[in-house]
Structures are given as structure tokens and as C-alpha cells.
N, CA and C atoms of all chains as a GROMACS GRO file, in nm:
protein
  576
    1UNK      N    1   8.677   9.005   5.246
    1UNK     CA    2   8.543   8.987   5.190
    1UNK      C    3   8.512   8.839   5.181
    2UNK      N    4   8.385   8.811   5.179
    2UNK     CA    5   8.343   8.672   5.175
    2UNK      C    6   8.247   8.653   5.058
    3UNK      N    7   8.248   8.531   5.004
    3UNK     CA    8   8.156   8.497   4.896
    3UNK      C    9   8.036   8.428   4.960
    4UNK      N   10   7.916   8.472   4.924
    4UNK     CA   11   7.797   8.411   4.985
    4UNK      C   12   7.680   8.411   4.891
    5UNK      N   13   7.574   8.344   4.934
    5UNK     CA   14   7.452   8.341   4.854
    5UNK      C   15   7.338   8.399   4.936
    6UNK      N   16   7.259   8.485   4.873
    6UNK     CA   17   7.144   8.545   4.943
    6UNK      C   18   7.038   8.437   4.962
    7UNK      N   19   6.998   8.415   5.088
    7UNK     CA   20   6.898   8.311   5.114
    7UNK      C   21   6.770   8.368   5.175
    8UNK      N   22   6.767   8.498   5.202
    8UNK     CA   23   6.644   8.552   5.258
    8UNK      C   24   6.661   8.696   5.301
    9UNK      N   25   6.556   8.746   5.367
    9UNK     CA   26   6.558   8.885   5.411
    9UNK      C   27   6.504   8.894   5.553
   10UNK      N   28   6.554   8.991   5.628
   10UNK     CA   29   6.510   9.013   5.766
   10UNK      C   30   6.443   9.149   5.774
   11UNK      N   31   6.322   9.152   5.833
   11UNK     CA   32   6.253   9.280   5.852
   11UNK      C   33   6.248   9.313   6.000
   12UNK      N   34   6.272   9.439   6.032
   12UNK     CA   35   6.258   9.483   6.170
   12UNK      C   36   6.218   9.629   6.171
   13UNK      N   37   6.100   9.661   6.224
   13UNK     CA   38   6.057   9.800   6.225
   13UNK      C   39   6.124   9.877   6.338
   14UNK      N   40   6.160   9.807   6.447
   14UNK     CA   41   6.233   9.872   6.554
   14UNK      C   42   6.381   9.852   6.528
   15UNK      N   43   6.446   9.955   6.480
   15UNK     CA   44   6.589   9.941   6.453
   15UNK      C   45   6.664  10.064   6.499
   16UNK      N   46   6.791  10.042   6.527
   16UNK     CA   47   6.875  10.151   6.573
   16UNK      C   48   6.889  10.255   6.462
   17UNK      N   49   6.890  10.381   6.500
   17UNK     CA   50   6.908  10.487   6.402
   17UNK      C   51   7.041  10.471   6.329
   18UNK      N   52   7.136  10.408   6.398
   18UNK     CA   53   7.270  10.395   6.339
   18UNK      C   54   7.282  10.278   6.242
   19UNK      N   55   7.174  10.205   6.223
   19UNK     CA   56   7.180  10.091   6.131
   19UNK      C   57   7.168  10.135   5.986
   20UNK      N   58   7.105  10.250   5.961
   20UNK     CA   59   7.087  10.294   5.824
   20UNK      C   60   6.958  10.238   5.766
   21UNK      N   61   6.914  10.295   5.652
   21UNK     CA   62   6.785  10.256   5.595
   21UNK      C   63   6.791  10.133   5.504
   22UNK      N   64   6.910  10.076   5.488
   22UNK     CA   65   6.925   9.967   5.390
   22UNK      C   66   6.850   9.840   5.431
   23UNK      N   67   6.827   9.755   5.330
   23UNK     CA   68   6.766   9.625   5.356
   23UNK      C   69   6.864   9.536   5.431
   24UNK      N   70   6.808   9.442   5.509
   24UNK     CA   71   6.893   9.344   5.577
   24UNK      C   72   6.873   9.208   5.509
   25UNK      N   73   6.978   9.154   5.452
   25UNK     CA   74   6.968   9.027   5.382
   25UNK      C   75   7.036   8.916   5.462
   26UNK      N   76   6.978   8.797   5.454
   26UNK     CA   77   7.041   8.679   5.514
   26UNK      C   78   7.131   8.619   5.407
   27UNK      N   79   7.256   8.600   5.440
   27UNK     CA   80   7.350   8.549   5.342
   27UNK      C   81   7.426   8.429   5.397
   28UNK      N   82   7.423   8.319   5.322
   28UNK     CA   83   7.493   8.198   5.363
   28UNK      C   84   7.633   8.202   5.304
   29UNK      N   85   7.735   8.181   5.389
   29UNK     CA   86   7.874   8.179   5.342
   29UNK      C   87   7.897   8.054   5.258
   30UNK      N   88   7.971   8.070   5.148
   30UNK     CA   89   8.002   7.956   5.062
   30UNK      C   90   8.146   7.913   5.081
   31UNK      N   91   8.169   7.783   5.078
   31UNK     CA   92   8.303   7.729   5.092
   31UNK      C   93   8.373   7.722   4.956
   32UNK      N   94   8.494   7.667   4.952
   32UNK     CA   95   8.567   7.651   4.827
   32UNK      C   96   8.497   7.548   4.738
   33UNK      N   97   8.521   7.553   4.605
   33UNK     CA   98   8.456   7.458   4.516
   33UNK      C   99   8.496   7.314   4.549
   34UNK      N  100   8.401   7.223   4.544
   34UNK     CA  101   8.436   7.083   4.570
   34UNK      C  102   8.471   7.013   4.439
   35UNK      N  103   8.472   6.878   4.439
   35UNK     CA  104   8.516   6.800   4.324
   35UNK      C  105   8.448   6.837   4.193
   36UNK      N  106   8.316   6.859   4.197
   36UNK     CA  107   8.247   6.890   4.072
   36UNK      C  108   8.236   7.041   4.048
   37UNK      N  109   8.313   7.118   4.121
   37UNK     CA  110   8.321   7.262   4.096
   37UNK      C  111   8.211   7.344   4.159
   38UNK      N  112   8.126   7.284   4.240
   38UNK     CA  113   8.018   7.360   4.303
   38UNK      C  114   8.060   7.405   4.443
   39UNK      N  115   8.015   7.524   4.479
   39UNK     CA  116   8.042   7.574   4.614
   39UNK      C  117   7.923   7.542   4.702
   40UNK      N  118   7.951   7.488   4.819
   40UNK     CA  119   7.840   7.455   4.909
   40UNK      C  120   7.840   7.550   5.028
   41UNK      N  121   7.721   7.563   5.089
   41UNK     CA  122   7.710   7.650   5.206
   41UNK      C  123   7.788   7.588   5.322
   42UNK      N  124   7.854   7.674   5.399
   42UNK     CA  125   7.934   7.625   5.511
   42UNK      C  126   7.849   7.610   5.637
   43UNK      N  127   7.724   7.655   5.633
   43UNK     CA  128   7.640   7.651   5.752
   43UNK      C  129   7.647   7.780   5.830
   44UNK      N  130   7.735   7.870   5.789
   44UNK     CA  131   7.744   8.000   5.856
   44UNK      C  132   7.659   8.101   5.781
   45UNK      N  133   7.582   8.177   5.856
   45UNK     CA  134   7.489   8.273   5.796
   45UNK      C  135   7.510   8.409   5.859
   46UNK      N  136   7.511   8.512   5.778
   46UNK     CA  137   7.531   8.647   5.827
   46UNK      C  138   7.417   8.736   5.780
   47UNK      N  139   7.387   8.840   5.859
   47UNK     CA  140   7.291   8.941   5.817
   47UNK      C  141   7.372   9.060   5.766
   48UNK      N  142   7.353   9.096   5.640
   48UNK     CA  143   7.431   9.206   5.581
   48UNK      C  144   7.338   9.313   5.525
   49UNK      N  145   7.382   9.440   5.535
   49UNK     CA  146   7.304   9.549   5.477
   49UNK      C  147   7.323   9.548   5.325
   50UNK      N  148   7.219   9.589   5.254
   50UNK     CA  149   7.227   9.586   5.108
   50UNK      C  150   7.158   9.708   5.049
   51UNK      N  151   7.229   9.783   4.963
   51UNK     CA  152   7.162   9.892   4.892
   51UNK      C  153   7.180   9.880   4.742
   52UNK      N  154   7.222   9.760   4.695
   52UNK     CA  155   7.235   9.743   4.550
   52UNK      C  156   7.130   9.646   4.496
   53UNK      N  157   7.039   9.600   4.582
   53UNK     CA  158   6.926   9.522   4.533
   53UNK      C  159   6.954   9.376   4.502
   54UNK      N  160   7.038   9.311   4.582
   54UNK     CA  161   7.062   9.168   4.562
   54UNK      C  162   6.935   9.090   4.596
   55UNK      N  163   6.908   8.986   4.518
   55UNK     CA  164   6.786   8.907   4.541
   55UNK      C  165   6.820   8.765   4.583
   56UNK      N  166   6.720   8.696   4.639
   56UNK     CA  167   6.741   8.559   4.688
   56UNK      C  168   6.798   8.472   4.577
   57UNK      N  169   6.899   8.393   4.611
   57UNK     CA  170   6.961   8.302   4.516
   57UNK      C  171   7.084   8.360   4.450
   58UNK      N  172   7.101   8.493   4.456
   58UNK     CA  173   7.216   8.554   4.389
   58UNK      C  174   7.343   8.538   4.471
   59UNK      N  175   7.454   8.530   4.397
   59UNK     CA  176   7.586   8.519   4.458
   59UNK      C  177   7.638   8.661   4.483
   60UNK      N  178   7.690   8.686   4.602
   60UNK     CA  179   7.736   8.822   4.635
   60UNK      C  180   7.869   8.816   4.709
   61UNK      N  181   7.939   8.928   4.713
   61UNK     CA  182   8.052   8.939   4.805
   61UNK      C  183   8.009   9.030   4.919
   62UNK      N  184   8.055   8.997   5.039
   62UNK     CA  185   8.017   9.071   5.158
   62UNK      C  186   8.142   9.129   5.223
   63UNK      N  187   8.139   9.260   5.248
   63UNK     CA  188   8.250   9.326   5.317
   63UNK      C  189   8.226   9.317   5.467
   64UNK      N  190   8.332   9.291   5.540
   64UNK     CA  191   8.326   9.263   5.682
   64UNK      C  192   8.375   9.374   5.771
   65UNK      N  193   8.338   9.366   5.894
   65UNK     CA  194   8.401   9.444   6.001
   65UNK      C  195   8.388   9.593   5.981
   66UNK      N  196   8.488   9.667   6.026
   66UNK     CA  197   8.476   9.813   6.022
   66UNK      C  198   8.480   9.865   5.879
   67UNK      N  199   8.517   9.782   5.782
   67UNK     CA  200   8.518   9.824   5.642
   67UNK      C  201   8.382   9.819   5.577
   68UNK      N  202   8.286   9.757   5.644
   68UNK     CA  203   8.156   9.736   5.582
   68UNK      C  204   8.088   9.868   5.545
   69UNK      N  205   8.105   9.969   5.630
   69UNK     CA  206   8.036  10.095   5.604
   69UNK      C  207   8.092  10.165   5.480
   70UNK      N  208   8.212  10.129   5.440
   70UNK     CA  209   8.272  10.192   5.321
   70UNK      C  210   8.197  10.156   5.194
   71UNK      N  211   8.114  10.054   5.201
   71UNK     CA  212   8.034  10.013   5.085
   71UNK      C  213   7.935  10.124   5.049
   72UNK      N  214   7.888  10.198   5.149
   72UNK     CA  215   7.785  10.298   5.125
   72UNK      C  216   7.844  10.434   5.093
   73UNK      N  217   7.757  10.516   5.036
   73UNK     CA  218   7.797  10.648   4.989
   73UNK      C  219   7.843  10.738   5.105
   74UNK      N  220   7.956  10.805   5.089
   74UNK     CA  221   7.998  10.905   5.186
   74UNK      C  222   7.920  11.033   5.156
   75UNK      N  223   7.894  11.120   5.251
   75UNK     CA  224   7.933  11.112   5.390
   75UNK      C  225   7.830  11.042   5.479
   76UNK      N  226   7.714  10.999   5.420
   76UNK     CA  227   7.610  10.939   5.503
   76UNK      C  228   7.661  10.816   5.577
   77UNK      N  229   7.759  10.745   5.519
   77UNK     CA  230   7.805  10.620   5.578
   77UNK      C  231   7.881  10.642   5.709
   78UNK      N  232   7.915  10.766   5.739
   78UNK     CA  233   7.992  10.792   5.862
   78UNK      C  234   7.914  10.750   5.986
   79UNK      N  235   7.782  10.760   5.977
   79UNK     CA  236   7.701  10.729   6.095
   79UNK      C  237   7.647  10.586   6.094
   80UNK      N  238   7.673  10.512   5.987
   80UNK     CA  239   7.618  10.376   5.978
   80UNK      C  240   7.703  10.279   6.060
   81UNK      N  241   7.635  10.203   6.146
   81UNK     CA  242   7.705  10.098   6.220
   81UNK      C  243   7.660   9.964   6.162
   82UNK      N  244   7.753   9.895   6.101
   82UNK     CA  245   7.723   9.762   6.047
   82UNK      C  246   7.854   9.688   6.033
   83UNK      N  247   7.854   9.558   6.058
   83UNK     CA  248   7.977   9.482   6.042
   83UNK      C  249   7.974   9.394   5.918
   84UNK      N  250   7.868   9.408   5.836
   84UNK     CA  251   7.862   9.331   5.712
   84UNK      C  252   7.775   9.405   5.611
   85UNK      N  253   7.821   9.416   5.488
   85UNK     CA  254   7.744   9.484   5.383
   85UNK      C  255   7.772   9.418   5.249
   86UNK      N  256   7.667   9.410   5.167
   86UNK     CA  257   7.684   9.351   5.033
   86UNK      C  258   7.761   9.449   4.946
   87UNK      N  259   7.877   9.405   4.896
   87UNK     CA  260   7.962   9.493   4.818
   87UNK      C  261   7.933   9.482   4.669
   88UNK      N  262   7.906   9.362   4.620
   88UNK     CA  263   7.872   9.348   4.478
   88UNK      C  264   7.797   9.219   4.454
   89UNK      N  265   7.724   9.218   4.342
   89UNK     CA  266   7.655   9.097   4.299
   89UNK      C  267   7.746   9.029   4.198
   90UNK      N  268   7.777   8.901   4.221
   90UNK     CA  269   7.877   8.830   4.142
   90UNK      C  270   7.812   8.766   4.020
   91UNK      N  271   7.873   8.786   3.903
   91UNK     CA  272   7.825   8.720   3.781
   91UNK      C  273   7.885   8.581   3.769
   92UNK      N  274   8.010   8.566   3.807
   92UNK     CA  275   8.075   8.435   3.798
   92UNK      C  276   8.213   8.441   3.859
   93UNK      N  277   8.270   8.325   3.890
   93UNK     CA  278   8.407   8.319   3.940
   93UNK      C  279   8.482   8.218   3.854
   94UNK      N  280   8.614   8.231   3.849
   94UNK     CA  281   8.691   8.141   3.764
   94UNK      C  282   8.728   8.014   3.839
   95UNK      N  283   8.704   8.013   3.971
   95UNK     CA  284   8.741   7.896   4.051
   95UNK      C  285   8.619   7.813   4.085
   96UNK      N  286   8.553   7.759   3.987
   96UNK     CA  287   8.440   7.673   4.016
   96UNK      C  288   8.311   7.725   3.957
   97UNK      N  289   8.222   7.634   3.929
   97UNK     CA  290   8.094   7.666   3.869
   97UNK      C  291   7.995   7.700   3.980
   98UNK      N  292   7.903   7.795   3.953
   98UNK     CA  293   7.804   7.829   4.057
   98UNK      C  294   7.676   7.758   4.026
   99UNK      N  295   7.640   9.133   6.059
   99UNK     CA  296   7.559   9.114   6.178
   99UNK      C  297   7.516   8.969   6.188
  100UNK      N  298   7.464   8.933   6.302
  100UNK     CA  299   7.413   8.797   6.318
  100UNK      C  300   7.269   8.803   6.367
  101UNK      N  301   7.199   8.693   6.340
  101UNK     CA  302   7.061   8.679   6.384
  101UNK      C  303   7.063   8.597   6.512
  102UNK      N  304   6.985   8.639   6.613
  102UNK     CA  305   6.982   8.563   6.737
  102UNK      C  306   6.853   8.587   6.812
  103UNK      N  307   6.841   8.522   6.927
  103UNK     CA  308   6.722   8.534   7.009
  103UNK      C  309   6.764   8.582   7.148
  104UNK      N  310   6.692   8.682   7.201
  104UNK     CA  311   6.721   8.730   7.337
  104UNK      C  312   6.673   8.625   7.436
  105UNK      N  313   6.761   8.584   7.527
  105UNK     CA  314   6.722   8.483   7.626
  105UNK      C  315   6.729   8.538   7.769
  106UNK      N  316   6.778   8.660   7.787
  106UNK     CA  317   6.783   8.713   7.922
  106UNK      C  318   6.850   8.848   7.929
  107UNK      N  319   6.865   8.897   8.051
  107UNK     CA  320   6.924   9.029   8.077
  107UNK      C  321   7.036   9.012   8.178
  108UNK      N  322   7.134   9.101   8.175
  108UNK     CA  323   7.244   9.098   8.272
  108UNK      C  324   7.236   9.222   8.360
  109UNK      N  325   7.238   9.204   8.494
  109UNK     CA  326   7.248   9.317   8.586
  109UNK      C  327   7.384   9.312   8.652
  110UNK      N  328   7.438   9.428   8.681
  110UNK     CA  329   7.564   9.431   8.755
  110UNK      C  330   7.571   9.561   8.834
  111UNK      N  331   7.613   9.551   8.960
  111UNK     CA  332   7.628   9.670   9.042
  111UNK      C  333   7.768   9.725   9.028
  112UNK      N  334   7.864   9.634   9.040
  112UNK     CA  335   8.004   9.678   9.021
  112UNK      C  336   8.040   9.657   8.876
  113UNK      N  337   8.070   9.766   8.808
  113UNK     CA  338   8.101   9.753   8.666
  113UNK      C  339   8.191   9.866   8.621
  114UNK      N  340   8.247   9.848   8.505
  114UNK     CA  341   8.329   9.951   8.445
  114UNK      C  342   8.245  10.078   8.431
  115UNK      N  343   8.299  10.195   8.470
  115UNK     CA  344   8.219  10.318   8.466
  115UNK      C  345   8.162  10.348   8.328
  116UNK      N  346   8.228  10.303   8.223
  116UNK     CA  347   8.178  10.331   8.088
  116UNK      C  348   8.056  10.246   8.053
  117UNK      N  349   8.026  10.148   8.139
  117UNK     CA  350   7.907  10.066   8.115
  117UNK      C  351   7.784  10.119   8.189
  118UNK      N  352   7.801  10.231   8.262
  118UNK     CA  353   7.687  10.290   8.333
  118UNK      C  354   7.576  10.323   8.233
  119UNK      N  355   7.453  10.297   8.272
  119UNK     CA  356   7.335  10.330   8.191
  119UNK      C  357   7.323  10.250   8.062
  120UNK      N  358   7.400  10.145   8.048
  120UNK     CA  359   7.384  10.060   7.931
  120UNK      C  360   7.312   9.932   7.973
  121UNK      N  361   7.207   9.898   7.900
  121UNK     CA  362   7.136   9.773   7.928
  121UNK      C  363   7.204   9.661   7.850
  122UNK      N  364   7.227   9.550   7.918
  122UNK     CA  365   7.294   9.437   7.853
  122UNK      C  366   7.197   9.320   7.845
  123UNK      N  367   7.189   9.259   7.728
  123UNK     CA  368   7.104   9.141   7.712
  123UNK      C  369   7.189   9.021   7.670
  124UNK      N  370   7.137   8.902   7.703
  124UNK     CA  371   7.203   8.779   7.661
  124UNK      C  372   7.134   8.730   7.534
  125UNK      N  373   7.211   8.707   7.431
  125UNK     CA  374   7.156   8.665   7.302
  125UNK      C  375   7.211   8.527   7.267
  126UNK      N  376   7.120   8.439   7.227
  126UNK     CA  377   7.164   8.309   7.176
  126UNK      C  378   7.167   8.319   7.024
  127UNK      N  379   7.286   8.314   6.964
  127UNK     CA  380   7.294   8.330   6.819
  127UNK      C  381   7.233   8.212   6.746
  128UNK      N  382   7.161   8.240   6.638
  128UNK     CA  383   7.111   8.132   6.552
  128UNK      C  384   7.224   8.081   6.464
  129UNK      N  385   7.310   8.172   6.422
  129UNK     CA  386   7.422   8.135   6.336
  129UNK      C  387   7.542   8.218   6.375
  130UNK      N  388   7.658   8.168   6.341
  130UNK     CA  389   7.781   8.246   6.355
  130UNK      C  390   7.847   8.259   6.221
  131UNK      N  391   7.926   8.361   6.205
  131UNK     CA  392   8.003   8.369   6.080
  131UNK      C  393   8.152   8.361   6.105
  132UNK      N  394   8.192   8.373   6.232
  132UNK     CA  395   8.335   8.366   6.263
  132UNK      C  396   8.357   8.249   6.357
  133UNK      N  397   8.436   8.151   6.319
  133UNK     CA  398   8.460   8.039   6.410
  133UNK      C  399   8.516   8.084   6.544
  134UNK      N  400   8.595   8.192   6.542
  134UNK     CA  401   8.658   8.236   6.667
  134UNK      C  402   8.555   8.288   6.766
  135UNK      N  403   8.436   8.324   6.717
  135UNK     CA  404   8.332   8.374   6.807
  135UNK      C  405   8.232   8.266   6.845
  136UNK      N  406   8.261   8.142   6.807
  136UNK     CA  407   8.159   8.039   6.817
  136UNK      C  408   8.132   7.998   6.962
  137UNK      N  409   8.056   8.078   7.033
  137UNK     CA  410   8.018   8.046   7.171
  137UNK      C  411   7.866   8.036   7.179
  138UNK      N  412   7.817   7.978   7.286
  138UNK     CA  413   7.674   7.952   7.296
  138UNK      C  414   7.592   8.079   7.316
  139UNK      N  415   7.648   8.177   7.390
  139UNK     CA  416   7.576   8.299   7.417
  139UNK      C  417   7.664   8.421   7.399
  140UNK      N  418   7.597   8.533   7.384
  140UNK     CA  419   7.667   8.658   7.358
  140UNK      C  420   7.599   8.764   7.444
  141UNK      N  421   7.677   8.852   7.506
  141UNK     CA  422   7.618   8.963   7.581
  141UNK      C  423   7.629   9.088   7.494
  142UNK      N  424   7.517   9.153   7.471
  142UNK     CA  425   7.515   9.268   7.379
  142UNK      C  426   7.449   9.388   7.445
  143UNK      N  427   7.494   9.508   7.406
  143UNK     CA  428   7.430   9.631   7.451
  143UNK      C  429   7.297   9.644   7.378
  144UNK      N  430   7.194   9.689   7.452
  144UNK     CA  431   7.061   9.700   7.390
  144UNK      C  432   7.000   9.836   7.420
  145UNK      N  433   6.973   9.913   7.314
  145UNK     CA  434   6.906  10.042   7.328
  145UNK      C  435   6.760  10.033   7.285
  146UNK      N  436   6.718   9.916   7.240
  146UNK     CA  437   6.585   9.904   7.178
  146UNK      C  438   6.483   9.838   7.270
  147UNK      N  439   6.524   9.810   7.395
  147UNK     CA  440   6.432   9.746   7.490
  147UNK      C  441   6.384   9.610   7.439
  148UNK      N  442   6.475   9.531   7.389
  148UNK     CA  443   6.440   9.396   7.343
  148UNK      C  444   6.406   9.310   7.464
  149UNK      N  445   6.305   9.223   7.446
  149UNK     CA  446   6.263   9.136   7.556
  149UNK      C  447   6.300   8.992   7.525
  150UNK      N  448   6.300   8.912   7.632
  150UNK     CA  449   6.332   8.770   7.616
  150UNK      C  450   6.236   8.707   7.516
  151UNK      N  451   6.289   8.626   7.429
  151UNK     CA  452   6.209   8.557   7.330
  151UNK      C  453   6.207   8.628   7.195
  152UNK      N  454   6.245   8.758   7.193
  152UNK     CA  455   6.243   8.830   7.066
  152UNK      C  456   6.368   8.799   6.985
  153UNK      N  457   6.350   8.793   6.854
  153UNK     CA  458   6.466   8.774   6.767
  153UNK      C  459   6.526   8.910   6.735
  154UNK      N  460   6.656   8.915   6.733
  154UNK     CA  461   6.724   9.042   6.711
  154UNK      C  462   6.839   9.026   6.611
  155UNK      N  463   6.880   9.139   6.555
  155UNK     CA  464   7.000   9.145   6.473
  155UNK      C  465   7.109   9.211   6.558
  156UNK      N  466   7.223   9.145   6.570
  156UNK     CA  467   7.331   9.195   6.655
  156UNK      C  468   7.454   9.226   6.570
  157UNK      N  469   7.509   9.345   6.591
  157UNK     CA  470   7.632   9.386   6.522
  157UNK      C  471   7.749   9.352   6.616
  158UNK      N  472   7.850   9.284   6.566
  158UNK     CA  473   7.964   9.246   6.650
  158UNK      C  474   8.092   9.316   6.603
  159UNK      N  475   8.192   9.314   6.691
  159UNK     CA  476   8.320   9.372   6.656
  159UNK      C  477   8.324   9.522   6.676
  160UNK      N  478   8.418   9.586   6.608
  160UNK     CA  479   8.439   9.729   6.629
  160UNK      C  480   8.316   9.814   6.599
  161UNK      N  481   8.241   9.788   6.491
  161UNK     CA  482   8.121   9.870   6.469
  161UNK      C  483   8.022   9.859   6.584
  162UNK      N  484   8.017   9.743   6.651
  162UNK     CA  485   7.927   9.725   6.763
  162UNK      C  486   7.966   9.811   6.883
  163UNK      N  487   8.092   9.848   6.890
  163UNK     CA  488   8.142   9.928   7.002
  163UNK      C  489   8.096  10.073   6.991
  164UNK      N  490   8.075  10.122   6.869
  164UNK     CA  491   8.043  10.262   6.849
  164UNK      C  492   7.899  10.296   6.881
  165UNK      N  493   7.818  10.197   6.916
  165UNK     CA  494   7.676  10.221   6.939
  165UNK      C  495   7.652  10.326   7.046
  166UNK      N  496   7.739  10.328   7.147
  166UNK     CA  497   7.720  10.424   7.255
  166UNK      C  498   7.788  10.558   7.223
  167UNK      N  499   7.843  10.570   7.103
  167UNK     CA  500   7.905  10.695   7.062
  167UNK      C  501   8.043  10.715   7.122
  168UNK      N  502   8.095  10.615   7.192
  168UNK     CA  503   8.226  10.627   7.256
  168UNK      C  504   8.304  10.498   7.229
  169UNK      N  505   8.410  10.506   7.150
  169UNK     CA  506   8.484  10.384   7.114
  169UNK      C  507   8.557  10.320   7.231
  170UNK      N  508   8.560  10.388   7.347
  170UNK     CA  509   8.631  10.330   7.461
  170UNK      C  510   8.542  10.242   7.547
  171UNK      N  511   8.413  10.234   7.511
  171UNK     CA  512   8.321  10.148   7.586
  171UNK      C  513   8.363  10.002   7.567
  172UNK      N  514   8.382   9.929   7.677
  172UNK     CA  515   8.433   9.792   7.665
  172UNK      C  516   8.327   9.690   7.625
  173UNK      N  517   8.272   9.705   7.506
  173UNK     CA  518   8.175   9.608   7.452
  173UNK      C  519   8.210   9.583   7.306
  174UNK      N  520   8.161   9.475   7.252
  174UNK     CA  521   8.183   9.454   7.109
  174UNK      C  522   8.062   9.388   7.043
  175UNK      N  523   7.944   9.409   7.104
  175UNK     CA  524   7.822   9.358   7.042
  175UNK      C  525   7.706   9.450   7.079
  176UNK      N  526   7.624   9.484   6.980
  176UNK     CA  527   7.509   9.572   7.004
  176UNK      C  528   7.388   9.523   6.927
  177UNK      N  529   7.272   9.534   6.992
  177UNK     CA  530   7.146   9.500   6.925
  177UNK      C  531   7.113   9.615   6.830
  178UNK      N  532   7.100   9.584   6.701
  178UNK     CA  533   7.074   9.687   6.601
  178UNK      C  534   6.928   9.690   6.558
  179UNK      N  535   6.858   9.577   6.568
  179UNK     CA  536   6.718   9.574   6.525
  179UNK      C  537   6.646   9.460   6.594
  180UNK      N  538   6.515   9.483   6.618
  180UNK     CA  539   6.428   9.376   6.667
  180UNK      C  540   6.355   9.322   6.545
  181UNK      N  541   6.361   9.192   6.526
  181UNK     CA  542   6.312   9.131   6.403
  181UNK      C  543   6.161   9.112   6.407
  182UNK      N  544   6.092   9.161   6.302
  182UNK     CA  545   5.948   9.136   6.288
  182UNK      C  546   5.927   9.007   6.211
  183UNK      N  547   6.008   8.988   6.107
  183UNK     CA  548   5.982   8.877   6.016
  183UNK      C  549   6.111   8.838   5.946
  184UNK      N  550   6.127   8.708   5.927
  184UNK     CA  551   6.239   8.658   5.847
  184UNK      C  552   6.178   8.580   5.733
  185UNK      N  553   6.223   8.610   5.613
  185UNK     CA  554   6.172   8.539   5.497
  185UNK      C  555   6.290   8.476   5.426
  186UNK      N  556   6.276   8.349   5.397
  186UNK     CA  557   6.387   8.286   5.326
  186UNK      C  558   6.383   8.137   5.340
  187UNK      N  559   6.498   8.077   5.322
  187UNK     CA  560   6.512   7.933   5.328
  187UNK      C  561   6.457   7.879   5.460
  188UNK      N  562   6.357   7.791   5.452
  188UNK     CA  563   6.289   7.743   5.572
  188UNK      C  564   6.386   7.676   5.669
  189UNK      N  565   6.489   7.614   5.615
  189UNK     CA  566   6.582   7.541   5.699
  189UNK      C  567   6.665   7.633   5.788
  190UNK      N  568   6.692   7.753   5.739
  190UNK     CA  569   6.776   7.843   5.817
  190UNK      C  570   6.696   7.959   5.876
  191UNK      N  571   6.569   7.969   5.844
  191UNK     CA  572   6.490   8.080   5.897
  191UNK      C  573   6.365   8.028   5.968
  192UNK      N  574   6.381   7.975   6.087
  192UNK     CA  575   6.267   7.914   6.157
  192UNK      C  576   6.158   8.017   6.191
   0.00000   0.00000   0.00000
């Protein structure tokens, strides 16, 4: 899983049936805390499915790869094809200030 | 998934039989999330008839392989959506 910050949303009316009905969020990957304890964006951005309602600016964890579909409710998730999904909205971490 | 722009199409006469009837497009990624994948272009399976210049969302890796319903298809990237609009940080969402 990766720690990231929601920076936007992607809309597409033409989408694969296998993508699922979830929202697509733009999420910037965050690096380790620097000297003053803040995490900065690494410049890498991923599009992740979201069904828990994460909003812009919020810190989230993102599940990767073939495990991403496990974030969603079974058995509907069996048909979902996605390599990234928002797993939880983070309140805080002990390794650095957000 | 990653956000990218379709820049072209790939045709091939001689190809793996499992690639028959699959349309392949060339996508220039706007961002990457895996350093190991950090290449300038990506060839992805496209079922949505994406055209050059359109922005798309591409699923990579094993989930991208299942798009054709057969895990033995030798691909690892699929176009999942054609983007209408991106809203967010102006610096990363042109």
C-alpha cells in the first residue's frame, strides 16, 4: 500500500464495464517525512478507484496491483478490474506531521 | 491506474494468436507510479475506440491483463476509461 494525498478527480463517461461504478481520484504519492516532519509529493500520481468518499486534500492509503479489487465488497468486486483503490482515509501517522 | 494521452495506434500482421481482434493504442503517460515502468510510451489494449489526442485512464499489471477475459493474453495494460474532465491541482492536471 502507498500513502498519498487526493489532489483531484477524473471523469469519464466512456468507461469499461469492468472498471466498476466507483469514482476515479487523482492521488499524489507522498515520500517519507523530511527534516521538519512533513511529507512531500514525490511527483508520482496515480488514478485510484474510491467508494469511501475521500475528498481533495485528504491523506489516504492506496492498495495496489491485483489486491486493489479486494478493497470493494464481494462478490461484486470479482468483475472489477483496477490496479489501484483507496483503502482508507488516514487521520494521522506517527512518523511525521501531515 | 495511470492518466495518459493516446498518441497513436499499433498495427501488426504477424502476432501472437491471443492478440487477434485486439486493438492496441500507444499511450504517453502523464505520470508514472512505478519507477520500474518509467518509459516514454506504453502500448495498451483498447476496447473503447480511443482516438489520438484523447486522454485516457490505463490499468497496468495483472488486472490490465484480464480485460480480454483471458489471463493468458500477453498484455499488461488496458484502456479503462476515456477522460471527459480532470479536476484538481492545476500543476498536475493540465
